[in-house]
C-alpha positions in Angstrom: 91.0 -73.8 -82.6 88.1 -71.4 -82.7 88.7 -68.0 -81.1 86.0 -66.2 -79.2 87.9 -62.8 -79.4 89.7 -63.2 -76.1 93.3 -62.3 -75.8 95.3 -65.1 -74.3 98.3 -64.3 -72.1 101.0 -66.2 -70.2 101.0 -67.0 -66.5 103.7 -64.4 -65.8 101.8 -61.7 -67.6 98.6 -62.7 -65.6 100.4 -62.4 -62.3 101.9 -59.1 -63.3 98.5 -57.7 -64.1 96.9 -58.9 -60.9 99.6 -57.3 -58.8 99.3 -54.1 -60.7 95.5 -54.0 -60.2 95.8 -54.6 -56.5 98.4 -51.8 -56.1 96.2 -49.4 -58.0 93.1 -50.3 -55.8 95.2 -49.7 -52.7 96.5 -46.4 -54.0 92.9 -45.3 -54.9 91.6 -46.1 -51.4 94.5 -44.3 -49.8 93.9 -41.2 -51.8 90.1 -41.3 -51.0 90.8 -41.5 -47.3 93.2 -38.6 -47.5 90.6 -36.4 -49.2 87.7 -37.6 -47.1 86.0 -39.2 -50.1 84.2 -42.5 -49.8 83.0 -44.3 -52.8 79.9 -46.3 -52.1 78.9 -49.2 -54.2 76.1 -51.4 -52.9 74.8 -54.7 -53.7 71.3 -55.3 -55.0 70.6 -57.7 -52.1 72.5 -55.8 -49.4 71.2 -52.3 -48.5 73.7 -49.5 -48.0 73.2 -48.3 -44.5 75.1 -45.0 -44.9 72.6 -43.8 -47.5 69.6 -44.6 -45.3 67.6 -42.1 -43.0 66.5 -44.4 -40.2 64.4 -41.7 -38.5 62.4 -41.1 -41.6 62.1 -44.8 -42.3 60.8 -45.4 -38.9 58.3 -42.6 -39.3 57.0 -43.9 -42.7 56.7 -47.4 -41.3 54.7 -46.3 -38.3 52.7 -43.7 -40.0 48.9 -44.3 -39.6 46.5 -44.3 -42.4 44.9 -41.0 -41.4 48.4 -39.4 -41.4 49.1 -40.7 -44.9 45.8 -39.3 -46.2 46.5 -36.0 -44.5 50.0 -35.9 -46.0 48.7 -36.6 -49.5 46.1 -33.9 -49.1 48.7 -31.4 -48.0 51.1 -32.4 -50.9 48.3 -31.9 -53.5 47.5 -28.4 -52.2 48.8 -25.6 -54.5 50.4 -23.8 -51.6 52.7 -26.7 -50.9 54.6 -26.7 -54.3 57.4 -24.4 -53.1 57.9 -26.4 -49.9 58.0 -29.7 -51.9 60.7 -28.4 -54.3 62.7 -27.0 -51.5 62.6 -30.3 -49.7 63.8 -32.2 -52.7 66.8 -29.9 -53.1 67.8 -29.7 -49.5 66.8 -33.2 -48.3 66.8 -35.6 -51.3 66.2 -38.6 -49.1 63.0 -37.2 -47.5 59.6 -36.5 -48.9 59.2 -33.2 -46.9 60.9 -31.1 -44.4 58.4 -31.4 -41.5 56.6 -34.7 -40.5 53.1 -34.0 -39.3 52.3 -36.7 -36.9 49.1 -37.5 -35.0 47.6 -34.8 -32.8 49.2 -35.0 -29.3 46.9 -35.9 -26.4 45.2 -33.1 -24.5 47.5 -31.8 -21.8 46.4 -32.6 -18.3 46.6 -29.2 -16.8 47.1 -29.1 -13.0 45.1 -25.9 -12.8 41.7 -26.4 -11.2 38.7 -25.9 -13.5 36.9 -22.8 -12.4 33.2 -23.4 -11.9 30.7 -20.6 -12.4 29.3 -19.1 -9.2 26.4 -16.7 -9.4 27.0 -13.5 -7.4 23.3 -13.0 -6.7 21.0 -15.1 -4.6 18.8 -17.7 -6.4 15.8 -17.0 -4.1 14.8 -14.6 -1.4 12.2 -14.8 1.4 11.1 -11.9 3.6 11.3 -12.7 7.3 9.8 -9.9 9.5 10.7 -9.8 13.2 14.2 -11.1 12.6 16.3 -10.2 15.6 19.6 -8.5 14.6 21.6 -10.2 17.4 25.1 -11.5 16.8 25.0 -14.1 19.7 22.0 -16.1 18.4 21.9 -19.2 16.2 18.5 -19.0 14.6 19.0 -21.0 11.4 19.6 -24.7 10.7 19.0 -27.1 7.7 18.0 -30.7 8.5 18.9 -33.9 6.8 15.4 -34.2 5.4 15.7 -30.9 3.5 13.7 -28.8 5.9 15.0 -25.5 7.0 14.1 -24.1 10.5 14.3 -20.5 11.5 13.5 -18.7 14.7 11.7 -15.3 14.4 11.1 -13.8 17.8 8.7 -15.9 19.7 7.9 -18.2 16.6 9.7 -20.9 14.8 9.0 -21.6 11.2 9.8 -24.5 8.9 10.5 -24.3 5.2 10.4 -27.3 2.9 13.3 -27.2 0.4 11.6 -29.7 -1.9 8.3 -27.9 -2.6 8.9 -24.4 -1.1 6.1 -24.7 1.4 6.3 -23.2 4.9 4.5 -23.5 8.2 4.7 -22.4 11.8 5.9 -25.0 14.2 5.4 -23.2 17.5 4.8 -19.9 19.2 6.5 -19.5 22.6 4.6 -18.2 25.6 5.6 -14.9 27.0 7.1 -16.3 30.1 9.4 -18.6 28.1 10.9 -15.9 26.0 11.8 -15.9 22.3 13.7 -18.7 20.6 17.4 -18.0 20.7 18.7 -21.1 18.9 17.5 -24.0 16.7 19.3 -27.3 15.9 18.1 -30.4 14.0 18.8 -33.9 15.3 20.8 -36.1 12.9 17.6 -37.9 11.7 16.1 -34.6 10.5 12.8 -35.3 12.3 13.4 -33.8 15.8 14.2 -30.2 16.4 15.7 -28.7 19.5 14.9 -25.1 20.5 16.9 -23.0 23.0 14.8 -20.2 24.6 15.6 -16.9 26.2 14.1 -18.0 29.4 16.7 -20.8 29.9 14.5 -23.8 28.8 15.2 -26.2 26.0 12.4 -27.8 24.0 12.4 -30.9 21.8 9.8 -31.1 19.0 8.6 -33.8 16.7 8.2 -32.0 13.4 6.2 -34.8 11.8 3.4 -34.6 14.3 4.2 -30.9 15.2 4.1 -31.9 18.9 6.3 -30.9 21.8 7.9 -34.0 23.2 9.7 -32.7 26.3 11.1 -29.6 27.9 14.5 -29.6 29.5 14.5 -27.3 32.6 17.1 -26.3 35.0 20.0 -26.8 32.6 20.9 -23.1 32.5 20.1 -19.9 34.4 19.6 -17.7 31.3 19.1 -17.8 27.6 20.4 -20.8 25.6 21.9 -19.3 22.5 23.8 -22.3 21.1 23.0 -26.0 20.5 24.8 -28.9 18.9 23.9 -32.6 18.4 26.0 -35.8 18.6 23.8 -38.8 18.0 21.4 -38.8 21.0 23.4 -36.2 23.0 22.1 -32.6 22.8 24.8 -30.1 23.9 23.6 -26.7 25.1 25.5 -23.5 25.7 24.1 -20.7 27.8 24.7 -17.1 28.7 25.8 -18.4 32.1 29.0 -19.7 30.5 28.1 -23.4 31.0 28.3 -26.2 28.4 26.0 -29.1 29.2 25.5 -32.6 27.5 21.9 -33.8 27.7 21.0 -37.4 26.9 17.4 -36.9 25.5 16.6 -40.6 25.9 16.6 -40.6 29.7 14.7 -38.8 32.4 17.7 -37.3 34.2 19.1 -35.8 31.0 22.1 -33.9 32.2 25.0 -36.4 31.9 28.1 -34.1 31.5 28.9 -30.5 32.3 31.8 -28.4 31.1 32.9 -25.1 32.7 35.7 -23.0 31.2 34.1 -19.9 29.6 33.8 -16.7 31.6 31.1 -15.3 29.3 28.2 -16.4 27.1 28.7 -19.5 25.0 27.7 -18.4 21.6 29.2 -21.2 19.4 29.0 -25.0 19.7 30.1 -27.6 17.2 30.7 -31.4 17.6 33.3 -33.0 15.3 32.3 -35.5 12.7 33.4 -38.4 14.9 31.4 -37.2 17.8 34.4 -37.4 20.1 35.4 -33.7 20.4 33.4 -30.6 21.0 34.4 -27.0 20.1 32.9 -24.1 22.0 33.3 -20.4 21.5 32.4 -17.6 23.9 31.9 -14.0 24.5 35.2 -14.1 26.5 37.1 -14.4 23.2 38.0 -18.0 24.0 37.8 -21.3 22.1 37.8 -24.6 24.0 38.2 -28.1 22.7 36.6 -30.8 24.9 36.9 -34.6 24.7 33.8 -36.6 25.5 35.9 -39.2 27.2 37.2 -36.7 29.7 33.8 -35.2 30.5 32.8 -35.1 34.1 29.4 -34.9 35.9 31.0 -32.4 38.2 31.5 -28.7 37.3 35.2 -28.1 36.5 37.0 -25.2 38.2 37.6 -22.0 36.2 41.3 -22.6 35.9 43.7 -23.6 33.2 43.5 -27.1 34.7 40.0 -27.6 33.4 38.8 -30.7 31.5 39.4 -29.1 28.1 42.1 -30.5 25.8 43.0 -27.1 24.4 42.2 -23.5 25.2 42.7 -21.0 22.3 43.0 -17.4 23.3 44.3 -15.8 20.1 41.0 -14.1 19.1 40.4 -10.5 20.2 36.6 -10.6 20.2 33.7 -13.0 20.7 33.9 -16.3 18.9 30.6 -17.5 17.4 31.7 -19.0 14.1 33.1 -22.6 14.4 33.4 -25.3 11.7 35.1 -28.7 11.7 36.8 -29.6 8.5 35.0 -32.6 6.8 38.1 -33.9 5.1 40.7 -33.4 7.9 39.2 -34.5 11.2 41.6 -32.5 13.4 41.2 -29.2 11.6 38.9 -26.5 13.1 38.1 -23.1 11.7 37.0 -20.3 14.0 36.0 -16.7 13.4 36.1 -13.6 15.6 33.8 -10.7 16.1 34.1 -7.0 15.2 37.3 -6.3 17.1 39.0 -9.4 15.7 37.8 -9.9 12.2 40.0 -13.0 11.7 39.5 -16.5 10.6 41.9 -18.9 12.3 42.7 -22.6 11.5 43.6 -24.9 14.4 45.3 -28.2 14.7 43.2 -29.8 17.5 45.8 -32.6 18.0 48.7 -30.4 19.1 46.9 -27.1 19.7 48.8 -25.1 17.2 47.4 -22.2 15.1 48.0 -23.2 11.4 46.9 -20.0 9.8 45.1 -16.7 10.4 43.6 -14.3 7.9 42.2 -10.8 8.5 38.9 -10.6 6.7 38.3 -7.0 7.3 34.9 -7.4 9.0 33.1 -9.3 11.7 32.9 -13.0 11.1 29.4 -14.3 11.9 29.5 -17.9 10.6 31.7 -20.5 8.9 30.8 -23.5 6.6 33.1 -26.0 5.0 32.3 -27.3 1.6 31.4 -31.0 1.4 32.8 -31.3 -2.1 35.8 -29.0 -2.5 38.5 -27.8 -0.2 36.8 -24.5 0.4 35.5 -22.5 3.3 32.6 -20.1 3.3 32.4 -17.2 5.8 29.6 -14.7 6.4 30.3 -11.2 7.6 28.8 -8.2 9.3 29.3 -4.5 8.6 31.5 -3.5 5.6 29.9 -5.3 2.7 27.7 -7.7 4.7 28.9 -10.4 2.3 29.5 -14.1 2.1 33.1 -14.9 1.1 34.3 -18.2 -0.4 38.0 -19.1 0.4 40.3 -21.7 -1.1 42.0 -24.0 1.4 44.8 -24.1 2.3 46.0 -21.0 0.4 43.2 -18.8 1.8 42.8 -17.3 -1.6 39.6 -15.4 -2.0 37.4 -17.0 -4.7 34.4 -14.8 -4.7 32.3 -12.3 -2.6 28.5 -12.8 -2.6 26.7 -9.5 -1.8 23.1 -8.6 -1.6 22.3 -8.3 2.2 22.0 -4.8 3.5 22.8 -5.8 7.1 25.2 -8.3 8.7 24.8 -12.0 7.7 24.0 -13.5 11.1 23.8 -17.2 10.3 24.2 -19.6 7.4 23.2 -23.3 6.8 24.0 -25.7 4.0 21.5 -28.0 2.3 21.7 -31.8 2.8 23.2 -32.2 -0.7 26.0 -29.8 0.2 25.2 -27.4 -2.7 22.9 -24.6 -1.6 23.6 -22.2 1.3 20.9 -20.3 3.2 21.7 -17.0 4.9 19.7 -14.8 7.3 20.4 -11.2 8.0 19.3 -8.3 10.1 17.8 -6.8 6.9 14.9 -9.3 7.5 15.6 -11.5 4.4 16.4 -15.1 4.0 18.5 -15.8 0.8 19.6 -18.9 -1.0 22.9 -19.1 -2.8 24.2 -21.8 -5.2 27.7 -21.8 -3.9 29.0 -25.3 -4.0 27.8 -26.6 -7.4 24.9 -28.8 -8.4 23.6 -31.9 -6.6 24.9 -35.2 -7.9 22.2 -37.4 -6.5 18.5 -36.9 -5.8 17.7 -37.1 -2.1 14.6 -38.7 -0.7 11.7 -36.2 -0.6 10.8 -35.1 3.0 7.2 -35.4 4.1 4.9 -32.6 2.9 3.3 -30.3 5.4 -0.4 -30.6 6.4 -2.7 -29.7 3.4 -4.5 -27.0 5.3 -1.4 -24.9 5.5 -0.8 -22.4 2.6 2.5 -22.7 0.7 4.1 -19.5 -0.5 6.1 -18.4 -3.5 9.7 -17.2 -3.7 8.9 -13.8 -2.4 6.4 -14.2 0.5 6.3 -13.3 4.1 6.8 -15.7 7.0 4.5 -14.6 9.8 
């Protein structure tokens, strides 16, 4: 029988060899466990998991094309030779020590982006005969982008679209100078409060006097505020009166609670509540629904909702918050120098900050949670505050006398300020306009427009 070089053996010999092999294998595994040595032998169809780096495998599988191109470029760079050799020695199962993945998304910082605010005025107009009187309200900016300003016995209008100006009226000597101006919501009709106690209503399109409200007050009318068709007037006699300009008997409500001149009036955005400030250092909150045609007694049981007596000087500056309907800001005069925030629902004072100088006016931003104040004496500056922290953002200086009144443009960006230094200045405080407003009507052609530095006479 042909032999193929294989050694034949008996059955007993075969069994003895098999038992010996099994015992040797068991002994080898026992020794390996004792010395912490594991002998790996994988199959060509079954991967050896213990030799795999799953983190690196996942990264290589999910690596984008751009990342691979970037990795190849880095590997071919001469400066990467040492790093590559080091990686091969220390981490033989990886191509490199660090895995440079895609650029992380830009972090969404919670810090507010700071916009640039110019410290100098964008434009200045000279306004001779400007009365340096803290108690007057001689500036207002209407919804049709026309600014009104009272200069002694005359009232002038300035068109914010083309920069033209014209004289609306000149008061007779017996009527006295204009002490306050206020635009109706439509931006066409303008109310004037005079030193002689009368109130006039003008149509600025036709430059015609529509009517005169007489007998409302006994002395000058230094504050005005509109709520739809209701014109509220505040006088030196301490009275606050609601006038319905649509009817003949215009006096519809009368409030009495101030013991001195009413120098500040502001209706809330809803038209339900009225804030009044006076020379008696008081702030009153009135509700239209609780108004009475009868004069209320001068007691704590008056028709007001709240009576704030925390100021130590006259309160002229009042401003309702546009984004929180029950929040009112008030500012005190030279002996007080404070801005206070009030919750008009429960009557509590939320905050108070000493500004260091007389507070003449207050304006809330229509875009940001910011409050602008104008001041007298000291630096005669405008100060922008962050709400609710009351952190000072910037001081705007340039006036050489106290800043008596301020008004904001219809787009909510530009602020106009008038001062006892006989200048009218325009400041870009609240950013740039987002939309283009409808252009207001141009003044009559026979009136001469003026440049950025002209006199209003």
